[in-house]
N, CA and C atoms as an extended XYZ file, in Angstrom:
348
Properties=species:S:1:pos:R:3:atomname:S:1:resname:S:1:resid:I:1 pbc="F F F"
N         4.421       -2.415       -4.328 N   MET     1
C         2.909       -1.716       -3.894 CA  MET     1
C         2.371       -0.750       -5.180 C   MET     1
N         3.084       -0.951       -6.451 N   LYS     2
C         2.898       -0.115       -7.307 CA  LYS     2
C         1.234       -0.610       -8.011 C   LYS     2
N         1.518       -1.967       -7.613 N   VAL     3
C         0.400       -3.057       -8.151 CA  VAL     3
C        -1.211       -2.663       -7.730 C   VAL     3
N        -0.470       -2.844       -6.213 N   LEU     4
C        -1.520       -2.363       -5.598 CA  LEU     4
C        -1.996       -1.184       -5.718 C   LEU     4
N        -1.822        0.024       -5.603 N   SER     5
C        -2.118        1.076       -6.086 CA  SER     5
C        -2.985        1.226       -7.429 C   SER     5
N        -2.401        0.464       -8.134 N   VAL     6
C        -2.757        0.433       -9.255 CA  VAL     6
C        -4.175        0.008       -9.575 C   VAL     6
N        -4.764       -0.950       -8.644 N   ILE     7
C        -5.811       -1.378       -8.556 CA  ILE     7
C        -6.410       -1.133       -7.009 C   ILE     7
N        -5.769       -0.718       -6.500 N   TRP     8
C        -7.156       -0.076       -5.375 CA  TRP     8
C        -7.637        1.554       -6.437 C   TRP     8
N        -6.582        2.117       -7.170 N   GLU     9
C        -7.147        3.396       -7.440 CA  GLU     9
C        -8.193        3.126       -8.972 C   GLU     9
N        -8.469        2.035       -9.832 N   HIS    10
C        -8.709        1.745      -10.725 CA  HIS    10
C        -9.386        0.253      -10.634 C   HIS    10
N        -9.689        0.007       -9.796 N   GLY    11
C       -10.606       -1.259       -9.745 CA  GLY    11
C        -9.877       -2.744      -10.012 C   GLY    11
N       -10.686       -3.674      -10.084 N   PRO    12
C       -10.521       -5.155      -10.830 CA  PRO    12
C        -9.537       -4.692      -12.372 C   PRO    12
N        -8.483       -5.264      -12.343 N   LYS    13
C        -8.238       -5.262      -13.881 CA  LYS    13
C        -7.234       -6.390      -14.382 C   LYS    13
N        -6.852       -6.979      -15.609 N   THR    14
C        -5.902       -7.750      -16.003 CA  THR    14
C        -4.581       -7.619      -15.612 C   THR    14
N        -3.624       -8.404      -15.504 N   VAL    15
C        -2.309       -8.026      -16.227 CA  VAL    15
C        -1.866       -6.982      -16.505 C   VAL    15
N        -2.363       -7.359      -18.326 N   ARG    16
C        -2.010       -6.374      -19.189 CA  ARG    16
C        -2.609       -4.736      -18.591 C   ARG    16
N        -3.628       -4.831      -18.303 N   GLU    17
C        -4.243       -3.698      -18.012 CA  GLU    17
C        -3.238       -2.497      -16.653 C   GLU    17
N        -2.630       -3.635      -15.931 N   VAL    18
C        -2.221       -3.471      -14.459 CA  VAL    18
C        -0.588       -2.619      -15.434 C   VAL    18
N        -0.151       -3.472      -16.118 N   HIS    19
C         1.377       -2.793      -16.990 CA  HIS    19
C         0.947       -1.803      -17.480 C   HIS    19
N        -0.036       -1.523      -18.398 N   GLY    20
C         0.016       -0.457      -19.332 CA  GLY    20
C         0.094        0.847      -18.487 C   GLY    20
N        -0.936        0.708      -17.034 N   LEU    21
C        -0.980        1.783      -16.146 CA  LEU    21
C         0.215        2.249      -15.589 C   LEU    21
N         0.923        1.289      -15.415 N   ILE    22
C         2.183        1.515      -14.952 CA  ILE    22
C         2.958        2.071      -15.780 C   ILE    22
N         3.002        1.704      -16.908 N   SER    23
C         4.173        1.401      -18.126 CA  SER    23
C         4.057        3.158      -18.313 C   SER    23
N         2.697        4.105      -17.674 N   GLN    24
C         2.736        5.184      -17.962 CA  GLN    24
C         4.068        5.668      -17.506 C   GLN    24
N         4.216        5.683      -16.878 N   LYS    25
C         5.197        6.185      -15.274 CA  LYS    25
C         6.310        5.339      -15.794 C   LYS    25
N         6.667        4.638      -15.581 N   GLU    26
C         8.537        4.131      -15.716 CA  GLU    26
C         8.111        2.501      -16.538 C   GLU    26
N         9.335        2.373      -17.021 N   THR    27
C         9.494        1.393      -17.580 CA  THR    27
C         9.584       -0.395      -16.592 C   THR    27
N         8.707       -0.910      -17.596 N   ILE    28
C         8.749       -2.009      -16.329 CA  ILE    28
C         7.957       -3.330      -17.613 C   ILE    28
N         8.680       -4.192      -17.272 N   GLY    29
C         8.553       -5.773      -18.096 CA  GLY    29
C         7.356       -6.280      -18.182 C   GLY    29
N         6.516       -6.776      -18.915 N   TYR    30
C         4.827       -7.207      -18.713 CA  TYR    30
C         5.381       -8.453      -18.122 C   TYR    30
N         6.308       -9.234      -18.018 N   THR    31
C         6.273      -10.660      -17.450 CA  THR    31
C         7.051      -10.197      -15.934 C   THR    31
N         7.348       -8.659      -15.494 N   THR    32
C         7.533       -8.495      -14.155 CA  THR    32
C         6.117       -8.540      -13.579 C   THR    32
N         5.511       -7.398      -13.653 N   VAL    33
C         3.972       -7.116      -13.687 CA  VAL    33
C         3.311       -7.871      -13.030 C   VAL    33
N         3.089       -9.287      -14.179 N   LEU    34
C         2.892      -10.509      -13.852 CA  LEU    34
C         3.185      -11.358      -12.930 C   LEU    34
N         4.510      -11.325      -12.475 N   LYS    35
C         5.488      -11.854      -11.462 CA  LYS    35
C         4.993      -11.433      -10.209 C   LYS    35
N         5.197       -9.905      -10.308 N   PHE    36
C         4.707       -9.398       -8.787 CA  PHE    36
C         3.284       -9.979       -8.807 C   PHE    36
N         2.133       -9.796       -9.461 N   MET    37
C         0.479      -10.069       -9.295 CA  MET    37
C         1.071      -11.440       -9.212 C   MET    37
N         1.310      -12.484       -9.507 N   GLN    38
C         1.025      -13.932       -8.988 CA  GLN    38
C         1.960      -14.120       -7.160 C   GLN    38
N         2.895      -13.410       -6.836 N   ILE    39
C         3.447      -13.407       -5.609 CA  ILE    39
C         2.287      -12.557       -4.885 C   ILE    39
N         1.970      -11.569       -5.349 N   MET    40
C         0.697      -10.617       -4.357 CA  MET    40
C        -0.349      -11.323       -4.376 C   MET    40
N        -0.712      -12.017       -5.181 N   THR    41
C        -2.334      -13.408       -5.225 CA  THR    41
C        -1.651      -14.533       -4.082 C   THR    41
N        -0.713      -15.141       -3.934 N   GLY    42
C        -0.051      -16.316       -3.090 CA  GLY    42
C         0.411      -15.404       -2.085 C   GLY    42
N         0.802      -14.178       -1.360 N   LYS    43
C         0.547      -13.798       -0.312 CA  LYS    43
C        -0.651      -13.290        0.284 C   LYS    43
N        -1.764      -13.118       -0.617 N   GLY    44
C        -3.001      -12.912       -0.271 CA  GLY    44
C        -3.755      -11.239        0.141 C   GLY    44
N        -2.718      -10.727       -1.323 N   PHE    45
C        -2.965       -9.082       -0.817 CA  PHE    45
C        -3.832       -9.391       -2.700 C   PHE    45
N        -3.763      -10.078       -3.385 N   LEU    46
C        -4.781      -10.248       -4.641 CA  LEU    46
C        -5.607      -11.149       -4.534 C   LEU    46
N        -6.773      -10.985       -5.044 N   LEU    47
C        -7.486      -11.608       -5.361 CA  LEU    47
C        -7.634      -12.418       -6.749 C   LEU    47
N        -7.516      -13.591       -7.571 N   ARG    48
C        -7.328      -13.283       -8.789 CA  ARG    48
C        -8.754      -14.262       -9.482 C   ARG    48
N        -9.536      -13.894      -10.543 N   ASP    49
C       -10.954      -14.276      -10.750 CA  ASP    49
C       -10.674      -15.340      -11.906 C   ASP    49
N       -10.797      -16.389      -11.684 N   SER    50
C       -10.027      -17.287      -12.917 CA  SER    50
C       -11.644      -17.266      -13.464 C   SER    50
N       -12.834      -16.460      -13.378 N   SER    51
C       -14.083      -17.508      -14.286 CA  SER    51
C       -14.001      -17.240      -15.207 C   SER    51
N       -13.203      -15.904      -15.444 N   VAL    52
C       -13.408      -14.720      -16.696 CA  VAL    52
C       -11.806      -14.731      -17.733 C   VAL    52
N       -11.769      -14.238      -18.420 N   ARG    53
C       -10.649      -14.705      -19.597 CA  ARG    53
C       -10.326      -13.491      -20.513 C   ARG    53
N        -9.631      -12.620      -20.319 N   PRO    54
C        -8.455      -12.621      -19.326 CA  PRO    54
C        -8.720      -12.688      -17.721 C   PRO    54
N        -8.264      -13.432      -16.633 N   GLN    55
C        -8.391      -13.240      -15.300 CA  GLN    55
C        -8.045      -11.705      -14.889 C   GLN    55
N        -9.496      -11.357      -13.820 N   LEU    56
C        -9.228      -10.539      -13.592 CA  LEU    56
C        -8.755      -10.511      -11.881 C   LEU    56
N        -7.738       -9.216      -11.399 N   PHE    57
C        -7.502       -9.468      -10.514 CA  PHE    57
C        -8.255       -8.265       -9.645 C   PHE    57
N        -8.452       -7.997       -8.423 N   SER    58
C        -8.936       -6.776       -7.474 CA  SER    58
C        -8.253       -7.128       -6.156 C   SER    58
N        -7.898       -5.909       -5.184 N   ALA    59
C        -7.821       -6.336       -3.746 CA  ALA    59
C        -8.182       -7.313       -2.978 C   ALA    59
N        -7.573       -7.351       -2.359 N   ALA    60
C        -8.266       -8.619       -1.126 CA  ALA    60
C        -9.116       -7.851        0.136 C   ALA    60
N        -8.220       -6.409        0.228 N   GLU    61
C        -8.285       -5.811        1.201 CA  GLU    61
C        -8.265       -4.471        0.784 C   GLU    61
N        -9.802       -3.678        1.421 N   PRO    62
C        -8.993       -2.340        1.305 CA  PRO    62
C        -7.986       -1.819        1.209 C   PRO    62
N        -7.521       -0.249        1.221 N   GLN    63
C        -6.209        0.220        0.829 CA  GLN    63
C        -6.093        0.349        2.593 C   GLN    63
N        -6.680        0.940        3.225 N   ARG    64
C        -6.235        1.189        4.602 CA  ARG    64
C        -5.863        0.003        5.389 C   ARG    64
N        -6.548       -0.757        5.628 N   LYS    65
C        -6.640       -2.002        6.108 CA  LYS    65
C        -5.069       -2.680        5.991 C   LYS    65
N        -4.847       -2.985        4.265 N   THR    66
C        -3.413       -3.467        4.019 CA  THR    66
C        -2.075       -2.620        4.373 C   THR    66
N        -2.630       -1.582        4.332 N   GLN    67
C        -1.700       -0.300        4.490 CA  GLN    67
C        -0.933       -0.344        6.024 C   GLN    67
N        -2.509       -0.619        7.023 N   GLY    68
C        -1.674       -0.896        8.633 CA  GLY    68
C        -1.576       -1.959        8.561 C   GLY    68
N        -1.494       -3.409        7.956 N   LEU    69
C        -1.066       -4.401        7.729 CA  LEU    69
C         0.413       -4.277        7.895 C   LEU    69
N         0.684       -3.973        6.902 N   MET    70
C         2.061       -3.318        6.012 CA  MET    70
C         2.886       -2.753        7.293 C   MET    70
N         2.699       -1.277        7.480 N   LEU    71
C         3.098       -0.836        9.143 CA  LEU    71
C         2.789       -1.287        9.958 C   LEU    71
N         2.481       -2.176       10.521 N   ARG    72
C         2.300       -2.862       11.880 CA  ARG    72
C         4.197       -3.887       11.121 C   ARG    72
N         3.672       -4.632       10.201 N   ASP    73
C         5.076       -5.563       10.034 CA  ASP    73
C         6.290       -4.649       10.008 C   ASP    73
N         6.173       -3.356        8.699 N   LEU    74
C         7.573       -2.626        9.192 CA  LEU    74
C         8.094       -2.446       10.693 C   LEU    74
N         7.241       -1.982       11.406 N   VAL    75
C         7.666       -0.957       12.469 CA  VAL    75
C         7.886       -2.022       13.284 C   VAL    75
N         7.738       -3.316       13.391 N   ASP    76
C         8.159       -4.792       13.728 CA  ASP    76
C         9.603       -5.474       13.568 C   ASP    76
N         9.342       -5.016       12.209 N   ARG    77
C        10.796       -5.845       11.859 CA  ARG    77
C        11.921       -4.300       11.387 C   ARG    77
N        11.538       -3.183       11.021 N   ALA    78
C        12.493       -2.389       11.081 CA  ALA    78
C        13.012       -1.265       12.301 C   ALA    78
N        11.644       -0.992       13.397 N   PHE    79
C        11.753       -0.277       14.127 CA  PHE    79
C        11.778       -0.796       15.661 C   PHE    79
N        12.148       -1.966       15.691 N   ALA    80
C        11.822       -2.579       16.791 CA  ALA    80
C        10.489       -2.731       17.989 C   ALA    80
N         9.506       -2.491       16.988 N   GLY    81
C         8.344       -2.133       17.888 CA  GLY    81
C         8.061       -0.643       17.865 C   GLY    81
N         8.820        0.062       17.428 N   SER    82
C         8.337        1.540       18.347 CA  SER    82
C         7.961        2.420       17.133 C   SER    82
N         6.228        2.854       16.643 N   ALA    83
C         5.608        3.755       16.386 CA  ALA    83
C         6.388        5.120       16.185 C   ALA    83
N         7.243        5.249       17.206 N   GLY    84
C         7.334        6.377       17.690 CA  GLY    84
C         8.937        6.350       16.332 C   GLY    84
N         9.741        5.796       16.931 N   ASP    85
C        10.593        5.481       16.004 CA  ASP    85
C        10.221        6.089       14.499 C   ASP    85
N         9.863        4.964       13.516 N   LEU    86
C         8.833        5.113       12.227 CA  LEU    86
C         8.715        6.593       12.469 C   LEU    86
N         7.446        7.259       12.871 N   ALA    87
C         7.143        8.570       12.631 CA  ALA    87
C         8.029        9.282       13.083 C   ALA    87
N         9.284        9.906       13.854 N   LEU    88
C         9.964       10.506       14.173 CA  LEU    88
C        10.827       10.087       12.527 C   LEU    88
N        11.110        9.241       12.021 N   GLN    89
C        11.938        8.607       11.215 CA  GLN    89
C        11.441        9.511       10.129 C   GLN    89
N        10.150        9.087        9.525 N   ALA    90
C         9.352        9.499        8.579 CA  ALA    90
C         8.841       10.720        7.840 C   ALA    90
N         8.705       10.849        9.178 N   LEU    91
C         8.498       13.444        9.616 CA  LEU    91
C         9.868       14.021        9.349 C   LEU    91
N        10.972       13.067        9.421 N   SER    92
C        12.312       14.130        9.132 CA  SER    92
C        12.831       13.842        7.584 C   SER    92
N        12.319       12.773        7.256 N   THR    93
C        12.654       11.863        5.842 CA  THR    93
C        11.946       12.898        4.377 C   THR    93
N        11.026       13.479        4.711 N   ARG    94
C        10.170       13.601        3.742 CA  ARG    94
C         9.574       15.467        4.781 C   ARG    94
N         9.364       16.479        3.809 N   LYS    95
C         8.628       17.424        4.394 CA  LYS    95
C         6.933       16.737        4.025 C   LYS    95
N         6.295       17.452        4.995 N   SER    96
C         5.069       17.344        5.096 CA  SER    96
C         4.288       18.782        5.122 C   SER    96
N         2.973       18.688        4.231 N   THR    97
C         2.463       19.834        3.963 CA  THR    97
C         1.634       20.370        5.174 C   THR    97
N         0.750       21.393        5.196 N   PRO    98
C         0.392       22.043        6.292 CA  PRO    98
C        -0.719       21.354        6.855 C   PRO    98
N        -1.619       20.490        5.749 N   ASP    99
C        -2.428       19.982        6.037 CA  ASP    99
C        -1.873       18.887        6.764 C   ASP    99
N        -1.158       18.410        6.351 N   GLU   100
C        -0.823       17.058        6.898 CA  GLU   100
C         0.168       17.074        8.322 C   GLU   100
N         0.403       18.001        8.433 N   LEU   101
C         0.972       18.865        9.927 CA  LEU   101
C         0.128       18.557       10.723 C   LEU   101
N        -1.443       19.511       10.352 N   ARG   102
C        -2.351       19.427       11.361 CA  ARG   102
C        -2.870       18.433       11.335 C   ARG   102
N        -3.047       17.270       10.463 N   GLU   103
C        -3.316       15.748       11.031 CA  GLU   103
C        -2.724       15.158       11.728 C   GLU   103
N        -1.504       15.326       11.642 N   ILE   104
C        -0.423       15.161       12.607 CA  ILE   104
C        -1.211       15.332       14.009 C   ILE   104
N        -0.849       16.947       14.044 N   ARG   105
C        -1.399       17.160       15.139 CA  ARG   105
C        -2.932       16.766       16.308 C   ARG   105
N        -3.489       16.714       14.872 N   ALA   106
C        -4.748       15.765       15.824 CA  ALA   106
C        -4.583       15.135       16.055 C   ALA   106
N        -3.636       13.827       15.073 N   LEU   107
C        -4.022       12.804       15.887 CA  LEU   107
C        -3.311       12.352       17.759 C   LEU   107
N        -2.262       14.311       17.285 N   LEU   108
C        -1.758       13.439       18.633 CA  LEU   108
C        -2.153       13.810       19.852 C   LEU   108
N        -2.966       15.108       19.450 N   ASP   109
C        -4.059       15.086       20.397 CA  ASP   109
C        -4.844       13.835       21.048 C   ASP   109
N        -5.031       13.246       20.361 N   GLU   110
C        -6.442       12.233       20.423 CA  GLU   110
C        -5.742       11.327       21.289 C   GLU   110
N        -4.357       10.789       20.861 N   LEU   111
C        -3.805        9.938       21.404 CA  LEU   111
C        -3.134       10.441       22.932 C   LEU   111
N        -2.927       11.605       22.864 N   GLU   112
C        -2.437       12.506       24.277 CA  GLU   112
C        -3.588       11.759       25.502 C   GLU   112
N        -4.968       12.311       24.722 N   GLY   113
C        -6.434       12.099       25.699 CA  GLY   113
C        -6.122       10.752       25.803 C   GLY   113
N        -6.277       10.420       24.921 N   GLU   114
C        -5.856        8.830       25.381 CA  GLU   114
C        -5.408        7.649       26.632 C   GLU   114
N        -4.329        8.322       26.491 N   CYS   115
C        -3.428        8.450       27.612 CA  CYS   115
C        -3.093        8.522       28.728 C   CYS   115
N        -4.572       10.067       29.122 N   ALA   116
C        -4.651       10.809       30.437 CA  ALA   116
C        -5.570       10.109       31.176 C   ALA   116
């Protein structure tokens, strides 16, 4: 996810540029970043522009869409399809800010309105 986060935040980047940005926060090898980016390209999360040297990698889909797909997969695999269980676990694991809680309440109100 760190690779995708860097590309979503900074736009298309080379492997070296992604490695440099991640390395500012943690120790990680260049070949590790390269392998992650190759795997993510193979899985369709990244696009590789081979028409330029060095190759540029960009996100295949916007951040929100990719996160939604990953979240659906997580709900199915780890929470037996229960979005409610995922939400309860997520909210009990970390503290939310007042702004986040307002957004959560607004979403719950909206979802309740749809069920009525």
